[in-house]
N, C-alpha and C positions, 0 to 999 in steps of 0.2 A: 784243291781248295774250293770251298762252297761259295756260291753267289750270295751276296749280302743285300741285293736290291730288294726293296720292299714290294711285296705282292700287291696287285691291284684289288684283290678281294678281301684282304685283311691287313693287319699291321705287322705281320711277321715276315722275315726274310725268305727269299726264294729257296735257298739251301740246296739248289741243284748244283752239280759241278759247274765251275765257271764256264761261261759261254759268251760269244760275241753278239749273237742275235737276241731276239726277244726271249724273255723267260718262258720256259715250257709251262703248260697248264697242268700242274700236278696237285694232288691233294695235300693240303697243309697238315702235317702230322704233329704240330705243336699241341701239347695238352693244355687246356684252359679250364678254369672253374666256372660253372654256370650255376645260377641260383634261381629261386622263385622270386616273385615280386616282393615278398616281405623279407626275404633273405634267410628264412629258416631252413629251407632245403638247399643242399649243395651237392653237386656231382662233378666228376672230372670227365671231360670229353675232348676228343681231338678237335682242333679248330675247324677242320673240314666238316665234321658232323654237326658242330655247333652252327656253322654258317648255313648249312642246309636247313636246319630248324629255324634259324633266324629268317631265311628267305621265305619260308612258309608263312611265318608270322607277318613279315613285311608285305607279302602278296595280299594277305587278308586286310591289312591296314590300307594298302593302296586302293583296293576295291571300295573300302569305306570312304576314302578321300574322294574318289570319283563320284560316288553317290552324293557326297556333301556338295561337290561342285554342281552337280545336276540340280540340286535343290536351291542353288543360288548362294551357297555358303562360300567361305574363303578357306583355302588350304595353302600350305607352304610348298612352292613350286619345287624346291630342292628335294622334297619328299617323293615327288613324282618323277622328276627328270634326273636326279642325281644317281650315282652308283649305289647298288644295294650292298652296303657294308655294315656289319654289326655295330650298333651304337650303344647297345646294352647287353649285358650277359644274363639278363633276367628272362630266360626262356622256359624255365620249368613252371608247371602249374602248381599253385598252392594246394595243399591237401587238408585233410581233417585236422591234423596236428597244427597246421598253420592257423586254421580257423579257431581252434581252442586257444592258442596263444593270443590271437587278436581279441577274442572274447574276454579273456582275462585282463588284457590291457585296457579294454573299454570299461570293464568292471572297476578296475583300479581308478580310472579317471572319474567314473560315475560316483564312486565312494569318496571322492575329493581327498585322495591321499596326498599329503603335503610334506615332502621331504626333499632337501636339496640334492641328495645322492640317491634319489628314487630308482633310476635305471639299474644300478648295481644291486639294489635290494630286491627288485622284482625278478632279476635273474639270479636266483639263489646259488651260492657255492657251498653245498652241504659238505661237512667235514667227513673225514674218513671214519671217525667214531660213529657218526650217525649212519653212514652208509653200511658199515659192518653190522650195526644193530638192526637196521632195516632188513637185512638178509636173515638175521637170526630170529627176529620177531616182527614180521611185517604187519601183523594184526594190530599190535600196540602202536607202531609208528603211524599206521593209517588212521587209527582212532584219534591219536593226538593231533594229527593234521586236521581232521574234520572238526574237532572241538575248537581248535584255535581259529580255524576259518569262520566258524559260526560266531565265535567271540568277537573277532575283528569286525565282521559285518554288523553285529549288534551294536558295537561301539560307534561305527560310522553313522548308523541310522538313529542313534540315541540322542536325546536332548541333554543327557548327562555327559560330563567330561570323560568318564571312564566306565568300563564294564568289566566285571571280574567273573572268573570261573574257578571253582574249587575242584581240582582233580582228586580222584580217590586216593586213599592211603596206599602207598607202594614202597618198595625197598629203595635203597640208596641208588642202585644202578638205574632203575627206571626213572627215579626223580631227576637224575642227571640228564637223561634223554629228554624228558619234558622241558627242563630248563634250557637245554641247547636248542630245542625246537622253538621255544618261545622267542629266543633271540632271532630266529629266522623270520619272525613276524613283527619284530619290534615291540614285543609284549614283555612286560615286567613279570618276573617269576620269583616268588618268595616262598620258602618252605616254613611250615608251622608245625607246632606240637613236637613232643618227644617221641623217640623210637619206642615201640614199633608202630606208633600211630601217626607218623609224620607224613604230611602230604604237601603238595605244591598248589598255591593259589596264583593264577595267571591274571594279570590286569592289563587291559588294552586301552590306550588313550585314543580318543576320537581323532586327534590330529597327527599323532606320531606313529601309529601302528600301520601295518600294510599287509597286503596279500602277496606272497611270492607267486610268480607266474606259473611255476610247476612244483608239484609236490615231490617229496623225496622218492616215493615209489615210481612216479612218472619219469623222473630223471634216470633212475636205475633201469627201468624197462626200455627207455629210449637208448641208453648206452648198450644194452644187451640186444638191441634190435628186435625187441618183443613189442607186440601191439597191446598186450594185456597181461597183467600179473594177477594170478588167482590168489587172493588173500584168504586164509582160513577164517571161517566164521566162528571164531572162538571168543570168549570173553577175554579181552586183551589184558585186563587187570589181574587175571588169575583168580578173581572172586566173582560171585554172581549177585551179591546183595549190596553193591555200591553203585551210586549214581552221583555224578558231579553236580554241583549247584551253581547256577549263574546268578549274579547279583549286579546291581548298579551302584555307582558312587557319584557324588557331586563334588569331587575334590576340586 
């Protein structure tokens, strides 16, 4: 039977074979999840390895506390005299992806996005249909994302209530992708004209549209463990003589 007494260095049980004397000093093999400060990065580590990293950080913080005392400042005595036990699992360093997410979050705030369920909108849940099409035609998906991003930014900065963008003429399948992508931005999408000249006009409201924190291509490359996806530099519309038109409205 294993010893269930809590270790002095962590919150996990001793787990050594039952004994009468003090618990032996063995490495804790329990696996814990550690994150970065913003929570974007996550890793699995043994408690022993995590504690070593935490002690390194705690030592640096202790040195900072001593310097603060020498300057006449105040510090928490328990931080100096108490046992060094992990108080937080945030020991990983934030990386470039974390900084991109933070930048997007600040952009969203700066653009005064006002939605009661904003967090779920900023963290997009792209459908399987969109994911499959992005793998089939990444150039089109990338271009749609860029046009909608430009449209939402224009709407947020505009004195008009809405801004619109007219996508080029395209077939039914591509129009469906545009309309579903518009939904991910809180943008209204309406198709106009008869086949074969039918196209989609996207309209962004200054108050109700938003920017998703990650594009569909970024989500896919993150899931695939890639740092960059090379998108073909082709005309995504399959035509070379079409350009969308942006317009404003005072609805």
